[in-house]
LOGU-318478 format. One record per residue (C-alpha): residue in three letters; residue number from 1; x, y, z. Coordinates in steps of 0.25 Angstrom, whole numbers, plus 2048, in hexadecimal, padded with zeros to 3 digits. Layout:
<atoms>
ALA:NUM:X:Y:Z
...
</atoms>
This chain:
<atoms>
MET:1:6BD:920:35F
LYS:2:6BA:915:36A
SER:3:6B1:90A:363
VAL:4:6A9:901:36B
ILE:5:6A2:8F4:365
ILE:6:695:8F0:36D
ILE:7:690:8E2:36D
PRO:8:682:8E0:373
ALA:9:684:8D1:375
LEU:10:678:8C6:37D
ASN:11:67E:8B7:37B
GLU:12:688:8B8:372
GLN:13:693:8B1:379
ALA:14:696:8AA:36A
ALA:15:69B:8B6:363
ILE:16:69D:8C1:36C
GLY:17:6AC:8BD:36E
LYS:18:6AD:8BD:35E
VAL:19:6A6:8C9:35B
VAL:20:6B0:8D1:367
ARG:21:6BC:8CD:361
SER:22:6B8:8D0:354
VAL:23:6B7:8DF:358
LYS:24:6BE:8E1:364
ASN:25:6CC:8E5:35D
ARG:26:6C4:8EF:354
VAL:27:6BD:8F7:360
ASP:28:6C1:8FE:36C
GLN:29:6B8:8F6:373
VAL:30:6AE:8EC:372
ILE:31:6A1:8EA:37C
VAL:32:699:8DE:37D
VAL:33:68A:8E1:384
ASP:34:685:8D4:38A
ASN:35:677:8D6:387
GLY:36:673:8CA:392
SER:37:67B:8BE:38C
THR:38:679:8B1:394
ASP:39:684:8AB:38D
ARG:40:695:8AF:38D
THR:41:692:8BC:385
ALA:42:699:8C4:38F
GLU:43:6A5:8BB:392
GLU:44:6A9:8B9:382
ALA:45:6A8:8C7:37F
THR:46:6B1:8CB:38B
ARG:47:6BB:8C0:386
ALA:48:6BC:8C6:378
GLY:49:6BE:8D4:37F
ALA:50:6B2:8DB:37F
ASP:51:6AC:8E4:389
VAL:52:69F:8DD:38F
VAL:53:693:8E4:395
PHE:54:686:8E0:39A
ALA:55:677:8E5:397
GLU:56:66C:8DE:39A
PRO:57:661:8DC:397
ALA:58:662:8D7:389
GLY:59:660:8E1:37E
TYR:60:669:8E6:371
GLY:61:668:8F3:374
ARG:62:66A:8F2:384
ALA:63:677:8EB:381
CYS:64:67B:8F6:377
LEU:65:677:901:381
ALA:66:681:8FA:38A
GLY:67:68C:8FA:381
VAL:68:68B:907:37F
ALA:69:68B:90B:38D
ALA:70:698:903:38E
ALA:71:69F:909:384
SER:72:69D:917:389
ASP:73:6AA:91B:384
ALA:74:6A9:917:375
ASP:75:6A8:921:36A
LEU:76:6A3:915:361
TYR:77:69A:90C:364
ILE:78:699:900:35A
PHE:79:68E:8F6:35D
MET:80:68E:8E6:358
ASP:81:687:8D8:35B
GLY:82:68E:8CE:363
ASP:83:689:8C2:35A
GLY:84:695:8C2:34F
ALA:85:68B:8C8:345
ASP:86:692:8D6:342
ASP:87:69F:8D5:33B
PRO:88:6A9:8DC:341
ASN:89:6B0:8DF:336
ASP:90:6A5:8E9:332
LEU:91:6AA:8F0:33E
ASP:92:6B3:8FB:336
ALA:93:6A9:8FF:32C
LEU:94:69F:900:339
ILE:95:6A6:90B:340
THR:96:6B1:912:334
PRO:97:6A6:91C:332
ILE:98:6A4:91F:341
LEU:99:6B3:920:343
LEU:100:6B4:92A:339
ARG:101:6A9:931:33E
GLU:102:6A1:931:331
VAL:103:694:92B:338
ASP:104:68F:928:346
PHE:105:688:91C:344
VAL:106:68B:90E:33A
VAL:107:682:903:33A
GLY:108:687:8F5:334
SER:109:67C:8F2:32A
ARG:110:67A:8E3:328
ALA:111:66F:8E6:31E
THR:112:67A:8ED:314
GLY:113:686:8E4:318
SER:114:686:8D5:317
ALA:115:680:8CA:321
GLU:116:683:8BD:321
HIS:117:677:8B1:31D
GLY:118:66F:8B0:32A
ALA:119:675:8BD:331
LEU:120:668:8C4:331
THR:121:65B:8BF:331
LEU:122:64F:8C4:328
PRO:123:649:8CB:334
GLN:124:655:8D2:337
ARG:125:656:8D6:329
TRP:126:648:8DA:328
GLY:127:649:8E2:336
ASN:128:655:8E9:333
SER:129:650:8EE:324
LEU:130:642:8F1:32B
ALA:131:649:8F9:335
ALA:132:652:901:329
VAL:133:645:904:322
LEU:134:640:90B:32E
MET:135:64B:914:332
LYS:136:64B:918:324
LEU:137:63E:91A:325
PHE:138:63D:922:332
TRP:139:64C:929:333
GLY:140:652:928:324
GLY:141:65C:91F:328
SER:142:663:916:31E
PHE:143:668:909:329
SER:144:664:8FD:322
ASP:145:668:8F3:32F
LEU:146:666:8F4:33E
GLY:147:674:8EC:33E
PRO:148:67B:8EC:34D
PHE:149:68A:8EE:348
ARG:150:68B:8FD:349
ALA:151:693:909:34F
ILE:152:68F:916:352
GLU:153:697:922:359
ARG:154:695:925:368
LYS:155:68F:933:366
ALA:156:686:92F:35B
TYR:157:680:922:364
GLU:158:67E:92B:371
ARG:159:675:933:367
LEU:160:66D:927:366
ASN:161:668:925:374
MET:162:667:918:372
GLN:163:65C:910:37A
ALA:164:658:903:374
GLU:165:65B:8F7:37D
THR:166:657:8EC:373
PHE:167:656:8E9:364
GLY:168:653:8F7:360
TRP:169:661:8FC:363
THR:170:667:8FC:354
VAL:171:65C:903:34E
GLU:172:65A:90E:359
MET:173:668:911:357
GLN:174:666:912:348
VAL:175:658:919:347
ARG:176:660:923:354
ALA:177:66C:926:34B
LEU:178:661:929:33E
LYS:179:65A:932:348
LEU:180:666:93A:34C
GLY:181:66D:93B:33E
LEU:182:678:934:342
LYS:183:681:930:337
CYS:184:67F:921:334
HIS:185:684:918:32C
GLU:186:683:90A:327
VAL:187:68D:900:322
PRO:188:68B:8F2:31E
VAL:189:691:8E7:327
SER:190:692:8D6:327
TYR:191:688:8CF:331
ARG:192:68C:8C3:335
ARG:193:683:8B6:33A
ARG:194:683:8B9:349
ILE:195:689:8AE:352
GLY:196:67D:8A6:35A
VAL:197:66F:8A9:359
SER:198:669:8B7:359
LYS:199:662:8BE:364
ILE:200:659:8C7:35A
SER:201:658:8BF:34E
GLY:202:65A:8B1:352
THR:203:64C:8B0:359
VAL:204:63E:8B5:354
LYS:205:63D:8BD:362
GLY:206:649:8C3:35F
VAL:207:645:8C8:351
VAL:208:639:8CD:356
MET:209:63F:8D6:362
ALA:210:649:8DC:359
GLY:211:63F:8DF:34F
THR:212:636:8E6:359
TYR:213:641:8EE:35F
ILE:214:647:8F4:353
LEU:215:63A:8F7:34E
GLY:216:635:8FD:35A
THR:217:641:905:35A
ILE:218:63F:90A:34E
PHE:219:632:90F:34F
LYS:220:634:913:35D
GLU:221:640:91D:357
ALA:222:636:922:34E
VAL:223:62B:925:357
LEU:224:636:92D:360
GLY:225:63A:934:356
ASP:226:648:939:352
LEU:227:653:93C:35D
THR:228:655:948:356
THR:229:650:950:34A
ARG:230:64B:946:33F
ARG:231:655:943:335
ARG:232:656:93A:32A
VAL:233:664:931:329
SER:234:66B:92A:31E
VAL:235:674:91D:322
SER:236:680:91C:319
ASN:237:684:90E:315
SER:238:692:90B:314
ALA:239:698:901:307
ALA:240:6A0:8F7:30C
VAL:241:69C:8EA:316
GLY:242:6A4:8E5:320
HIS:243:6B1:8EF:320
ALA:244:6B5:8FB:322
ARG:245:6B7:906:316
PRO:246:6BD:914:318
TYR:247:6B4:91D:31A
SER:248:6B5:92D:317
GLN:249:6AC:939:31A
SER:250:6A7:939:30D
SER:251:6A5:929:30C
LEU:252:697:92B:314
PRO:253:68C:932:310
GLN:254:687:93D:319
LEU:255:67F:936:322
CYS:256:679:940:32C
GLY:257:669:943:32D
GLY:258:665:94A:321
PRO:259:659:956:322
GLU:260:652:957:32E
ASP:261:643:951:32B
</atoms>
């Protein structure tokens, strides 16, 4: 199974080299998507061993879409941020359930894991909690976070028909996974203080824009209705933090959708 890490990056020259070097020997390919940087992000990523593609204008979802297009032969897509906040030591725990073909989609949860002091702002925590509540209300899912560190099997990803080009990308993926009744799973992950200033949580404008896009995506998906017959899906939670544990077919609960509404 060919695994590819996709890293959207905008002006991350201070962090991107370290991030790429921390994961390049753990997967088959690392793709950094330069999302309109005005610094040396692309050069530092290339020097560290990543393949670099470009996506403009800026937009988190737009960068992720470009990364997927550049990894068309991958069997497993892994998404992580380029600011050094995601812990590469959580990678095995994130992808093992998919490699064992027990689930389709895994989200790294910072809410059930551990976050360094100051790594998550109060607006981030509140916004993630609200999104989780709304997903449970509308679709019965038990996600606890919109964490950027996530993995999904290619065929499952293709069923989602991802379209969000900005901050709604992560929640669109989770909502559509619930709608389709994919086998979803959460593992607790560690989250560190990022290197540099956040383009989102570091400014009032960024927080407002992100919140607007995230909530707008949820309500849009609710209005559009389900992609298939509506199903209620539970998301399982792993007990381990920051490292892989052995998985067996009996170690994860039944994750498929329940009875049709």
